[in-house]
C-alpha positions as CSV (number, residue, x, y, z in Angstrom):
1,X,-6.6,-9.1,-85.5
2,X,-7.4,-11.5,-82.8
3,X,-3.8,-10.7,-81.4
4,X,-5.2,-6.8,-80.9
5,X,-8.1,-7.4,-79.3
6,X,-6.0,-10.0,-76.6
7,X,-4.2,-6.7,-75.4
8,X,-7.4,-4.3,-75.4
9,X,-8.7,-6.9,-73.6
10,X,-5.9,-7.6,-70.9
11,X,-5.6,-3.9,-70.2
12,X,-9.0,-3.3,-69.6
13,X,-9.3,-6.1,-66.5
14,X,-5.7,-4.5,-65.1
15,X,-7.9,-1.0,-65.4
16,X,-11.2,-2.7,-63.4
17,X,-8.8,-4.2,-61.5
18,X,-6.5,-1.1,-60.7
19,X,-9.8,0.4,-59.6
20,X,-11.1,-1.5,-57.8
21,X,-8.2,-1.3,-55.1
22,X,-8.3,2.2,-54.9
23,X,-11.6,2.4,-53.8
24,X,-10.5,-0.1,-51.5
25,X,-8.8,1.9,-50.3
26,X,-10.4,5.2,-49.8
27,X,-13.1,4.0,-48.4
28,X,-10.2,2.4,-45.1
29,X,-11.8,-1.0,-46.3
30,X,-8.6,-3.9,-46.7
31,X,-7.9,-3.9,-50.1
32,X,-6.4,-6.9,-51.8
33,X,-2.5,-6.4,-50.9
34,X,-3.5,-5.4,-46.8
35,X,-4.2,-8.6,-45.0
36,X,-6.9,-9.1,-43.5
37,X,-7.1,-7.9,-40.5
38,X,-6.1,-4.9,-41.3
39,X,-9.2,-2.7,-40.0
40,X,-9.9,-4.8,-36.3
41,X,-9.2,-7.9,-34.5
42,X,-11.9,-9.8,-33.1
43,X,-11.6,-10.4,-30.0
44,X,-13.8,-13.8,-28.9
45,X,-16.1,-12.5,-31.1
46,X,-15.5,-9.2,-30.0
47,X,-14.3,-6.2,-31.5
48,X,-10.2,-4.5,-30.5
49,X,-11.3,-1.3,-32.7
50,X,-7.7,-0.2,-34.4
51,X,-7.0,1.8,-37.3
52,X,-5.4,1.0,-40.3
53,X,-2.6,3.2,-42.1
54,X,-5.0,4.9,-44.4
55,X,-7.8,5.8,-40.5
56,X,-4.3,6.9,-39.1
57,X,-4.1,10.9,-38.8
58,X,-1.2,11.1,-36.6
59,X,-0.1,13.9,-38.4
60,X,-2.6,16.7,-37.7
61,X,-3.7,15.1,-34.3
62,X,-7.5,14.4,-35.2
63,X,-9.6,12.1,-34.3
64,X,-11.0,9.5,-36.9
65,X,-13.1,6.3,-37.1
66,X,-13.2,2.7,-37.5
67,X,-16.0,0.2,-36.8
68,X,-17.3,-1.7,-34.0
69,X,-18.3,-5.1,-33.1
70,X,-21.8,-3.3,-32.7
71,X,-21.3,-1.7,-36.1
72,X,-21.4,2.1,-34.6
73,X,-18.6,4.1,-35.4
74,X,-15.4,4.0,-32.3
75,X,-12.8,6.7,-32.3
76,X,-9.0,6.3,-32.5
77,X,-7.2,9.0,-31.4
78,X,-4.8,10.5,-33.9
79,X,-2.0,9.9,-31.9
80,X,-2.8,6.5,-30.4
81,X,-0.2,4.2,-32.6
82,X,2.6,6.8,-32.3
83,X,4.2,5.9,-35.5
84,X,3.3,2.1,-34.8
85,X,0.6,0.8,-37.5
86,X,0.0,-2.7,-35.7
87,X,-3.0,-4.9,-37.8
88,X,-4.3,-6.7,-34.7
89,X,-3.7,-6.6,-31.2
90,X,-2.6,-9.6,-28.8
91,X,-4.9,-9.0,-25.4
92,X,-2.3,-12.4,-24.1
93,X,-1.1,-10.3,-20.7
94,X,-3.2,-7.9,-18.9
95,X,-1.1,-5.2,-17.3
96,X,-3.2,-2.9,-15.7
97,X,-6.8,-2.9,-14.2
98,X,-8.9,0.6,-13.7
99,X,-12.8,0.5,-13.4
100,X,-15.0,3.8,-13.8
101,X,-18.0,2.4,-12.2
102,X,-19.2,-1.3,-12.4
103,X,-20.8,-1.1,-16.0
104,X,-17.0,0.6,-17.6
105,X,-13.5,0.7,-17.4
106,X,-10.1,0.2,-18.8
107,X,-7.4,-2.0,-19.3
108,X,-3.7,-2.4,-20.6
109,X,-1.1,-4.9,-22.0
110,X,1.7,-4.5,-23.9
111,X,1.7,-1.7,-26.1
112,X,-2.2,-1.2,-26.0
113,X,-5.2,0.6,-23.7
114,X,-8.8,-1.1,-23.8
115,X,-12.1,-0.1,-23.0
116,X,-15.3,-1.8,-22.1
117,X,-18.6,-0.2,-21.2
118,X,-21.3,-2.5,-20.8
119,X,-24.0,0.2,-21.9
120,X,-23.2,-0.2,-25.8
121,X,-22.1,-3.5,-25.7
122,X,-25.2,-5.3,-22.7
123,X,-23.2,-7.2,-20.9
124,X,-19.7,-6.3,-18.6
125,X,-16.9,-6.5,-20.2
126,X,-17.7,-8.4,-23.4
127,X,-16.3,-5.8,-25.8
128,X,-13.5,-4.3,-25.6
129,X,-12.4,-1.0,-28.2
130,X,-9.0,-0.5,-28.1
131,X,-8.0,3.2,-28.0
132,X,-4.3,3.7,-28.1
133,X,-1.4,1.7,-29.6
134,X,2.4,2.0,-28.9
135,X,5.5,1.2,-27.2
136,X,6.4,-0.4,-23.7
137,X,4.0,-2.1,-21.4
138,X,1.3,-0.3,-18.9
139,X,1.9,-0.6,-15.4
140,X,-0.5,0.8,-14.6
141,X,-4.5,3.1,-15.2
142,X,-5.7,5.6,-12.6
143,X,-9.1,7.4,-13.4
144,X,-10.2,10.1,-11.6
145,X,-13.6,9.2,-13.4
146,X,-14.8,8.1,-17.1
147,X,-13.6,10.8,-18.6
148,X,-10.4,11.6,-17.3
149,X,-7.4,8.9,-17.0
150,X,-4.0,8.1,-17.0
151,X,-1.5,5.8,-17.6
152,X,1.6,4.8,-16.9
153,X,4.7,2.4,-19.4
154,X,7.1,0.3,-17.9
155,X,10.7,1.0,-18.1
156,X,10.0,4.3,-19.3
157,X,8.2,5.8,-17.0
158,X,5.6,7.6,-19.7
159,X,2.9,8.9,-18.2
160,X,-0.1,9.1,-20.7
161,X,-3.4,10.5,-20.4
162,X,-6.9,11.3,-21.8
163,X,-9.8,13.8,-21.2
164,X,-12.2,12.6,-23.3
165,X,-12.9,8.9,-22.1
166,X,-9.6,7.3,-24.5
167,X,-10.5,8.8,-27.7
168,X,-6.9,10.1,-27.9
169,X,-4.1,9.8,-25.5
170,X,-1.4,11.5,-25.6
171,X,2.2,11.7,-23.5
172,X,2.1,14.1,-20.5
173,X,5.0,13.5,-18.7
174,X,7.7,11.2,-17.2
175,X,6.9,9.9,-13.7
176,X,10.7,9.8,-12.0
177,X,12.2,6.5,-11.5
178,X,11.5,7.2,-7.8
179,X,8.1,7.3,-8.1
180,X,7.7,4.8,-11.3
181,X,7.0,1.7,-8.8
182,X,4.7,3.9,-6.6
183,X,1.2,3.6,-6.7
184,X,-0.2,6.8,-9.1
185,X,-3.4,8.1,-8.4
186,X,-5.4,11.7,-8.8
187,X,-6.9,13.7,-6.3
188,X,-7.2,16.5,-9.0
189,X,-7.3,16.8,-12.4
190,X,-4.7,18.4,-11.7
191,X,-2.2,17.0,-8.4
192,X,-1.5,13.8,-8.0
193,X,1.3,11.0,-6.1
194,X,3.2,8.1,-7.4
195,X,5.5,6.7,-3.9
196,X,7.0,9.9,-3.2
197,X,7.0,12.3,-6.6
198,X,4.2,14.8,-6.3
199,X,2.4,16.7,-9.6
200,X,0.5,19.8,-9.5
201,X,0.4,20.1,-13.1
202,X,-1.8,16.6,-14.0
203,X,1.7,15.1,-14.3
204,X,4.0,17.5,-17.0
205,X,6.1,18.3,-14.1
206,X,7.3,16.9,-10.9
207,X,8.7,16.9,-7.0
208,X,9.5,15.0,-4.8
209,X,8.8,14.8,-1.1
210,X,10.0,14.3,1.7
211,X,11.1,10.6,3.0
212,X,12.5,9.3,5.9
213,X,15.3,6.4,5.1
214,X,15.6,3.0,4.9
215,X,11.9,2.4,3.8
216,X,11.0,-0.8,2.4
217,X,9.1,0.0,-0.1
218,X,7.5,2.6,-1.6
219,X,6.6,5.6,0.3
220,X,3.2,6.9,0.1
221,X,1.1,10.4,0.8
222,X,-2.8,10.2,0.6
223,X,-2.4,13.6,-0.4
224,X,0.0,17.0,0.0
225,X,0.4,16.3,3.6
226,X,-0.5,13.2,5.2
227,X,1.7,9.7,4.1
228,X,2.8,6.6,5.5
229,X,6.1,4.4,4.6
230,X,7.1,2.1,6.0
231,X,11.6,1.3,7.5
232,X,13.7,-1.6,8.7
233,X,16.2,-0.2,10.5
234,X,18.0,-3.8,11.7
235,X,16.8,-7.2,10.8
236,X,14.8,-7.6,13.8
237,X,13.0,-5.1,14.0
238,X,10.8,-2.7,11.7
239,X,8.2,0.6,11.7
240,X,5.6,2.3,10.7
241,X,5.8,5.7,10.3
242,X,2.8,9.0,9.4
243,X,3.3,12.9,8.9
244,X,0.7,15.2,8.5
245,X,2.5,18.6,7.4
246,X,4.1,17.2,3.8
247,X,7.0,15.2,5.3
248,X,8.8,17.8,7.2
249,X,8.2,15.3,10.3
250,X,8.0,11.7,10.9
251,X,5.8,9.6,13.6
252,X,6.9,6.4,14.0
253,X,2.4,4.8,14.5
254,X,4.1,1.1,14.7
255,X,7.3,-0.6,15.8
256,X,7.8,-4.6,15.4
257,X,10.2,-7.3,16.1
258,X,10.4,-9.8,13.3
259,X,12.3,-13.0,12.6
260,X,13.2,-12.4,9.1
261,X,13.8,-8.9,7.1
262,X,10.6,-8.2,5.4
263,X,11.4,-7.6,1.6
264,X,8.6,-5.7,1.1
265,X,5.8,-3.2,1.8
266,X,2.3,-2.1,0.0
267,X,0.4,0.6,1.5
268,X,-2.8,1.9,0.6
269,X,-4.5,4.7,1.7
270,X,-8.5,5.7,0.6
271,X,-9.1,8.0,3.4
272,X,-7.1,10.6,5.5
273,X,-5.7,9.0,8.4
274,X,-6.6,5.1,7.3
275,X,-4.3,2.3,6.0
276,X,-4.0,-0.5,5.0
277,X,-0.5,-2.0,5.2
278,X,0.7,-5.7,3.9
279,X,3.7,-6.5,5.3
280,X,5.8,-9.1,2.5
281,X,8.6,-11.3,5.0
282,X,10.5,-14.7,3.3
283,X,9.7,-17.0,0.3
284,X,11.1,-20.9,-0.3
285,X,9.4,-23.5,-1.4
286,X,6.6,-21.6,-3.5
287,X,5.2,-19.9,-0.6
288,X,5.4,-16.0,0.9
289,X,5.0,-15.0,4.1
290,X,3.0,-11.9,4.6
291,X,0.9,-10.2,6.8
292,X,-1.7,-7.0,6.8
293,X,-2.8,-4.8,9.0
294,X,-4.9,-1.4,9.4
295,X,-5.8,1.5,10.7
296,X,-8.4,3.6,11.1
297,X,-7.7,6.8,13.3
298,X,-4.7,8.5,11.9
299,X,-1.6,5.0,13.6
300,X,-3.2,5.1,16.4
301,X,-3.8,1.5,17.0
302,X,-4.0,-0.8,14.7
303,X,-5.7,-4.7,13.9
304,X,-3.9,-7.7,12.4
305,X,-6.1,-8.4,9.6
306,X,-3.8,-11.1,7.8
307,X,-1.5,-13.3,9.3
308,X,-0.5,-15.7,6.3
309,X,2.4,-17.9,8.3
310,X,4.3,-20.7,6.1
311,X,6.1,-23.4,6.3
312,X,8.3,-22.9,4.0
313,X,8.6,-18.8,3.8
314,X,8.9,-18.9,8.6
315,X,6.5,-16.6,10.4
316,X,4.2,-13.5,9.1
317,X,5.9,-10.0,9.1
318,X,5.5,-8.3,13.1
319,X,3.3,-11.4,14.4
320,X,4.4,-13.5,17.4
321,X,3.3,-17.0,18.2
322,X,1.0,-15.7,20.6
323,X,-1.4,-14.2,18.2
324,X,-2.8,-17.5,17.1
325,X,-6.8,-15.9,16.4
326,X,-5.4,-13.7,13.7
327,X,-6.8,-14.8,9.9
328,X,-5.5,-16.5,7.1
329,X,-5.7,-15.6,3.5
330,X,-6.0,-18.3,1.0
331,X,-2.9,-19.4,-1.2
332,X,0.5,-19.3,-0.5
333,X,1.0,-16.2,-1.6
334,X,0.0,-12.7,-1.3
335,X,-1.8,-11.5,-4.7
336,X,-3.2,-8.2,-4.9
337,X,-4.9,-5.9,-2.5
338,X,-7.3,-3.6,-3.5
339,X,-8.9,-0.7,-0.8
340,X,-11.9,0.3,-1.3
341,X,-12.3,2.3,2.1
342,X,-11.7,2.6,6.2
343,X,-14.4,-0.6,6.4
344,X,-13.6,-2.6,2.9
345,X,-11.0,-4.8,1.4
346,X,-10.1,-7.2,-1.3
347,X,-6.4,-9.2,-1.0
348,X,-6.2,-12.0,-3.3
349,X,-4.5,-15.7,-2.6
350,X,-1.6,-17.1,-5.3
351,X,-1.0,-20.5,-5.0
352,X,1.5,-22.2,-7.6
353,X,0.9,-26.0,-7.2
354,X,-2.6,-25.7,-7.0
355,X,-4.9,-26.4,-10.6
356,X,-6.6,-23.5,-9.6
357,X,-3.6,-21.0,-8.1
358,X,-6.5,-17.9,-7.6
359,X,-8.2,-16.7,-4.6
360,X,-9.3,-14.0,-3.9
361,X,-10.9,-12.9,-0.4
362,X,-11.9,-9.6,1.8
363,X,-13.4,-7.6,4.8
364,X,-16.5,-5.2,5.1
365,X,-16.1,-4.3,8.8
366,X,-12.1,-2.7,8.7
367,X,-10.6,-6.2,10.0
368,X,-11.9,-7.7,12.5
369,X,-13.4,-10.8,10.2
370,X,-12.5,-12.0,6.9
371,X,-14.1,-13.5,4.3
372,X,-12.6,-16.1,1.6
373,X,-13.9,-16.6,-1.1
374,X,-14.8,-20.7,-2.3
375,X,-13.4,-19.9,-5.8
376,X,-10.5,-20.7,-6.8
377,X,-9.5,-18.9,-10.5
378,X,-7.2,-21.1,-13.5
379,X,-4.2,-18.9,-14.2
380,X,-0.5,-18.8,-14.1
381,X,0.7,-14.9,-15.3
382,X,-0.7,-12.6,-12.4
383,X,-3.6,-11.4,-11.4
384,X,-5.7,-8.2,-11.7
385,X,-8.9,-7.4,-8.7
386,X,-10.6,-4.1,-9.2
387,X,-13.2,-3.0,-7.3
388,X,-16.4,-0.5,-8.3
389,X,-17.5,-0.6,-4.3
390,X,-17.9,-3.0,-2.2
391,X,-20.3,-5.4,-3.5
392,X,-19.8,-4.9,-8.4
393,X,-15.9,-5.7,-9.1
394,X,-13.9,-7.0,-12.1
395,X,-11.0,-9.5,-11.6
396,X,-8.9,-10.6,-14.5
397,X,-6.3,-13.4,-14.5
398,X,-3.3,-14.4,-16.9
399,X,-1.3,-17.3,-18.3
400,X,1.3,-16.9,-19.9
401,X,-0.1,-20.6,-22.4
402,X,-4.1,-19.5,-22.2
403,X,-6.4,-16.8,-22.6
404,X,-6.8,-14.6,-19.9
405,X,-10.3,-14.8,-18.4
406,X,-12.0,-12.2,-16.7
407,X,-14.8,-12.7,-14.0
408,X,-17.6,-10.0,-12.0
409,X,-19.3,-10.2,-8.8
410,X,-22.3,-8.5,-8.3
411,X,-22.5,-9.7,-4.9
412,X,-19.2,-8.4,-2.6
413,X,-17.7,-11.7,-4.2
414,X,-19.9,-14.4,-3.2
415,X,-20.1,-15.4,-6.3
416,X,-17.7,-14.5,-9.6
417,X,-19.7,-14.9,-13.0
418,X,-16.5,-15.4,-16.3
419,X,-18.2,-12.6,-18.4
420,X,-14.9,-12.9,-21.2
421,X,-12.1,-14.9,-22.7
422,X,-9.7,-12.8,-24.6
423,X,-9.3,-15.0,-26.9
424,X,-5.8,-15.2,-29.7
425,X,-6.7,-12.1,-32.3
426,X,-8.6,-13.4,-35.8
427,X,-8.5,-11.6,-38.8
428,X,-11.6,-9.4,-39.9
429,X,-13.6,-10.7,-42.1
430,X,-13.0,-14.4,-40.8
């Protein structure tokens, strides 16, 4: 009898444990066989929400919900994982940033896209909800508004889009190789540009726009008719060309000599007839020479905004030794260029040997004067700068050995306040 009683007790215990595991799986809570962090990852105390295998609905594409750090459900798109059921997201290298306004925006990294909304979290950037997980690294994010946005994946050029604020991200097309290094931007829900590539169906298909030869860097089409390019026919001169008829005719609007060949050009045009053009020169001794130019009248006149000549990299492109009154940006190499309108633009600086290598400068008068920020920021792994307007902006600095840090400004860069540290993810429930 004692032996039979022991057997029945053992069978009853097994049944109770099995029932508990089944119940945990059905409710979306991690069963004992699952890792603790299957439901969400903690990022500096804020949830980076990720769907578990039970919660994802890859077959029908419908939305599911998972808990957020605020206790409210957060929707994750049915195509969020593209087959990769990842238990946690490592926000250790942020490769893309795009603001919706001063309170909300998106960031991206290696295989993920996340969004923050200060109205839900209480402070800017304190809580991030992961909306997408998949293969590849996010190269760029562009937001037309708070509901519609696009993201380009590096290498593959896959173009993701959302029409509901990120609840659902899906692959809409592929940016052709010729345009992948260009600045992705849309002027409407259908019409967009990336380098010399043009789409009129929201990114499903692309066609090439005319550009001249001998290009330096990527061309920039502000709209279907107005575009800008930098060319270099010889090692001693460069040209800036402008088109107003969709590339059928290109007019040289600036031609200058340079002591060393250009190694790059970055163009931003946020208003018709307006352009901010960064010209990258030589590199040596952890230093890179560069210059920044601006026009507000379709290239009829130009202003040299910055001239960063360095001992190791030589003279700034297009700047003669006689031009000595041009401002210099902080740092030994260029950081990120971000233009807001014909008056206001921001430029990061970078100094590899410095303890705090990142700096931020700006102009609010079309380049007549330049303001070098007084703060320096740690991080040797890249910088992301985004501005909602002339006053409100974010900056994120990554590092290979430390967690990325996010700063915000509400007074036009006079002061930057640390708002979030993207610590390594911690298992949920710990």
